[in-house]
C-alpha positions in Angstrom: -115.5 71.6 -7.6 -115.0 74.2 -10.3 -118.0 75.8 -11.9 -117.9 77.2 -15.4 -120.2 80.1 -16.2 -121.1 80.6 -19.8 -121.6 84.2 -20.7 -123.6 85.5 -23.6 -121.7 86.8 -26.6 -121.3 90.6 -26.6 -121.4 92.8 -29.7 -117.6 93.1 -29.6 -117.1 89.3 -29.6 -119.4 89.0 -32.7 -117.6 91.9 -34.4 -114.2 90.3 -33.9 -115.4 87.0 -35.3 -117.0 88.5 -38.4 -113.7 90.2 -39.4 -111.6 87.1 -39.3 -110.0 86.6 -42.7 -109.3 83.4 -44.3 -106.4 83.2 -46.8 -106.5 81.1 -49.9 -102.8 81.6 -50.4 -100.8 78.5 -49.4 -98.6 78.9 -46.3 -95.5 78.5 -48.4 -96.5 81.4 -50.7 -97.3 83.6 -47.7 -93.8 83.1 -46.3 -92.4 84.0 -49.6 -94.2 87.3 -49.6 -93.2 88.2 -46.0 -89.5 87.6 -46.3 -87.3 90.4 -44.9 -84.5 91.9 -46.9 -81.7 90.3 -44.9 -83.0 86.8 -45.3 -83.6 87.4 -49.0 -80.0 88.6 -49.4 -78.7 85.5 -47.8 -80.8 83.2 -49.9 -79.7 84.9 -53.1 -76.0 84.7 -52.0 -76.0 80.9 -51.8 -74.2 78.9 -54.6 -76.3 78.0 -57.6 -77.0 74.3 -58.5 -75.3 72.6 -61.4 -78.7 72.1 -63.2 -79.4 75.8 -63.0 -76.0 76.9 -64.3 -76.1 74.3 -67.1 -79.6 75.4 -68.2 -78.5 79.1 -68.5 -75.3 78.2 -70.3 -77.4 76.4 -73.0 -79.2 79.6 -74.0 -77.0 80.0 -77.1 -77.6 76.4 -78.2 -81.1 77.4 -79.4 -79.7 80.0 -81.7 -81.3 83.5 -81.9 -84.8 82.1 -81.1 -85.9 79.4 -78.6 -89.0 77.4 -78.7 -91.8 78.2 -76.2 -91.4 74.7 -74.7 -87.7 75.2 -74.0 -88.4 78.6 -72.6 -91.1 77.2 -70.2 -88.6 74.5 -69.1 -86.0 77.1 -68.4 -88.4 79.2 -66.4 -89.4 76.2 -64.3 -85.7 75.5 -63.5 -85.2 79.1 -62.4 -88.2 79.0 -60.1 -87.1 75.6 -58.7 -83.7 77.1 -57.9 -85.4 79.7 -55.6 -88.4 77.8 -54.0 -88.5 80.2 -51.0 -88.7 83.4 -53.2 -91.3 84.8 -55.5 -88.5 85.1 -58.1 -90.6 86.8 -60.8 -91.0 89.8 -58.4 -87.3 89.8 -57.4 -85.1 88.9 -60.3 -85.3 91.3 -63.3 -83.3 89.3 -65.8 -80.1 87.5 -66.6 -77.3 88.7 -68.9 -74.7 86.5 -70.4 -72.0 86.6 -73.0 -73.3 85.5 -76.3 -71.4 82.9 -78.3 -73.4 83.1 -81.5 -70.6 85.0 -83.0 -70.3 88.4 -84.7 -72.2 90.8 -84.4 -73.8 89.4 -81.2 -72.1 90.4 -77.9 -74.5 89.5 -75.0 -78.0 88.0 -74.6 -80.6 88.6 -72.0 -83.4 86.6 -70.4 -86.2 88.9 -69.3 -87.9 87.0 -66.4 -91.1 89.1 -66.4 -91.8 88.6 -70.1 -90.0 85.2 -70.6 -88.1 86.8 -73.5 -84.6 85.8 -74.6 -83.0 88.4 -76.8 -79.5 88.6 -78.4 -77.8 92.1 -78.6 -75.3 93.3 -81.1 -72.2 95.2 -80.2 -73.2 98.8 -79.2 -76.9 98.0 -79.0 -78.5 99.2 -75.8 -79.9 96.7 -73.3 -83.1 97.3 -71.3 -82.8 99.9 -68.5 -81.8 97.7 -65.5 -79.8 95.1 -67.5 -77.2 97.5 -69.1 -75.3 97.6 -65.8 -74.5 93.9 -66.2 -73.1 94.1 -69.7 -69.5 94.8 -68.6 -69.6 91.9 -66.1 -70.9 89.5 -68.7 -68.2 90.5 -71.2 -65.5 90.2 -68.5 -65.4 86.5 -69.0 -64.9 85.4 -65.3 -68.6 84.7 -64.9 -71.0 82.3 -66.5 -73.9 84.7 -66.3 -75.1 87.8 -64.3 -78.4 87.8 -62.4 -79.8 91.4 -62.5 -81.8 92.8 -59.6 -83.0 96.4 -59.0 -80.3 97.2 -56.5 -77.5 94.7 -57.3 -76.1 92.2 -59.7 -75.1 88.7 -58.7 -72.3 87.4 -60.9 -72.4 83.6 -61.0 -69.2 81.7 -61.8 -69.0 78.4 -63.7 -68.9 76.5 -60.3 -72.1 78.2 -59.1 -70.5 80.5 -56.6 -72.0 84.0 -56.4 -70.4 87.4 -56.2 -72.7 90.3 -55.2 -72.1 93.6 -56.8 -74.2 96.3 -55.2 -75.3 99.4 -57.2 -73.8 102.7 -56.2 -76.2 104.8 -54.2 
């Protein structure tokens, strides 16, 4: 017959237990923070949903200013499009051709500040977004998602073309 011997806890056992950390971050959020670059690139390469594309195409419908309620709804749609990713830390903004007419050329959606701004011809865009202006004006894309190291040009059908920055 097997006999179990209980041993008293040593100081090292106690020390290990006292340093155990509990996380209040939900498991889903933890996985979003620990995603490697390859997996992130694959997720951002997948086609965009119809709802997401339609919402971004309607930015001009609100004129030069959008209500806070409409802006909140738009941000929720963007976050739902990328449930696995902490999108506010990944996506810088979105640039699209502006159809408000002369003198406006493009408009941007700044993800971090929830700001939609329309830019006139020749007016400079924020630092990282300027690189997407030419793609937005090209006309083959519905909008351009701007990231630190790349742009993702999204077509009307939701397909995505990745344009990496030059090193």
